[in-house]
N, C-alpha and C positions, 0 to 999 in steps of 0.2 A: 658413580664416582661419587656421589653423595653418601653412598654406603659404606667406602672407604675412610673418607673424612671424616665421618661419626665413631666412626672405629678406630679412627686413630685418636680422637679427640676422648674416645671412652678410655682409650688403654692409657693416655695420656694423666687423664681423672683421677684413675684409675691408681695408677704407680702414684700421683704425690697424696691420694687420699691413706694409702697403706704408710704411706714413710712417717704420714701426722700420727695416722692411726699407734704405728710401732715407736714413734716419739711417746706417744699419751697411755701406753697399754690400750686393753679392749674393756668394752665395757662387758654390761652382762647379760649379752644378747636378749632374745626375746622374752625370755623370763623376768628381766628387771625392767627393758624398756617397753615389751608390748601396752602397758597398762599399770597405773598404777595402784590399784585396788590388792587390798589385801590377800584377795581367793589366790589362789594355789589351782593349778591345773595339768596334769599326768603329760600334756602336750608340750611342755617346757620342756622335758627334759633335754639330759648331755646328747642333744642329737647330731652332734658334729658339725657338717659343712652348712646345712638348711638351718639350722638355728636363730639365722638371722643377728650375726659376726658383725661388729663393725659398725659401726656409728654413721658411717658418713652417707650423704645422701648420693656421692660416685658408687657405692657397693650396690644399691638397689638399682639405680639407674645399668651398669652394667649386666649384674646380673638376673636383668628382668632381659637386656640386648643380646645375652648367651643364651638363657634361658626359650625358647621362641613355644616350646609346650606351653609352661605358664605362662608368658605372654599372649597367648593366644587365647586361655584359659580367661587368665582376668579379662581381656577386651570385651571376651561374649558377657561377661557379666557386668560389662560396664553400659552406662547410656552409646547408644548408637554413636560415634564420629566424636567421641574423646580420643584426648591422644595418653598413652598410656604413659610415656615418659614425664608430661606433665603432670597426669595425678597422682602418677608414684611421687612427685619435687617435695622433700617436704620430713616423708616418713623418718624418722630413726633408722628402721630396718625395714628390708623383706618381709617378713613375717606378722610386721603392724601393720606395712601398706596391706600384703595380701587378705586380711584376719576383716578388715576396714571395708575393701570390695567385698565380702561375704557380705557382711553386716549389712550394708547398704543395698545388696540385691535381695538376701534371704526376710529383709524387714520391709522395702522398697519405701526407705528412706535414701533423698537425694544427694549419692555419695562426696556431692562440693559442699553439702552442711556437715558431712559426717565429719569430711576432713579439714574445716573451719574451728569444729570443735575442737578438734584434736591438739589444731596445731596453733589454737590462739591465737594471741591470746586471751584472757590465761590458757594453758595446756589443760587437756581435761585428757582424762581415760579413754580408753574405748568404752566403758562398762560406764560411766557418768554424760558422756556424749550419747549413747543411748538411752538413756535416763531423760535427758532435756529433748531429746528431735522425737522419742515415740513413749510417751509416761508409763504405757498404757502396757509398754512388752517388761519383760525378763530380761534385764539389762545383765544381769550373772551368768544368766541361763543361755543368751543372745553369743555372750561374750564366749563364754565357755566354747558353744556351736561354732562360733566363726575360728576361734584360737584352734581346735582341731579340723576344718577345714582346710584351712591355710596351711597347716602341718602335714594332711595328706599330699594336698597340692604339689607343695614343695618335695617330700617324697616320693611320690611321683614322679615330679618331673625332673626332679637333680639330676638323672640320665642321661636327659639329652644332647 
């Protein structure tokens, strides 16, 4: 019963977000909203539906709810007991969230600290957040690695 209620709420939110999205045009996808640095990566290409299009939270939540393989993979990278929907809240798109999860896991940075830096205020790019939380890490390389892992995860699991 709870699952049906959750799905109904998610569908309503998705519909409402889509309407707002259609009225305002769409964002730049993962390339423009993944991070604000001038560095570019081939993982940002025009890769269709899994490029992080849409800027509303409900699209991240809806996409996680409908993609159990990706959700399961991300859950395994987060600390035990972490609620995936809560962890994803506030991210601009799915790609940004998935990359942040990978950075947290790869560098041992507590996810909640990384999320807080990225969501601000003030908002920080993934690379800047890495630099602030783990100054000895190569933030540019770690960002590129995490974005590549995120892209691969979304490619591999988008057919769920």
